Steps between C-alpha positions, in 0.01 A plus 500: 500500500524197727755223463394171340524212743586160354390171652611138450231439237638796299833318453587252230783303660494253211721754318774393742447122468829325434699820542771570754467829686810656654465726800818701538549584867349336806437789734161624620360537146680218322405227743135615502481491118675161490277338761181638343596368157608164644170471691319571171670199341773680305858373467712764672877526538694758699797708385741636760860610521751244622534523876151642554359436847167424332636205298446241775161651592374467143626141475337415834169628360532260207643719224780426257753783544748628241707810451288784361660465156444121491138536612429766237639270228292200618171691523230577247363771729654709772439749776749699699408499867654843558654794316846366588420151374357645179849594386556130424212479249458654156296822485179304446396193692208322343397162368713395199 
């Protein structure tokens, strides 16, 4: 059985219109998810721990940055950028 490949036209980004998406973590995965969503027209915020070296980098790339807990509270949808960052989110991260 081969994997199903999804393309841009397979996505319904209107489901995210007006929603705030929190990406928790801004490492190799988190920043890629955040930039892709931002480039697709979504409103994305970043959640990091206070003192994170990535805080200034995320702000420089145009993101609002909050602590992970604050970002999770502000968002209608979320994605943990890494297994470590996922500890800051509830067990499921989906559109509310």
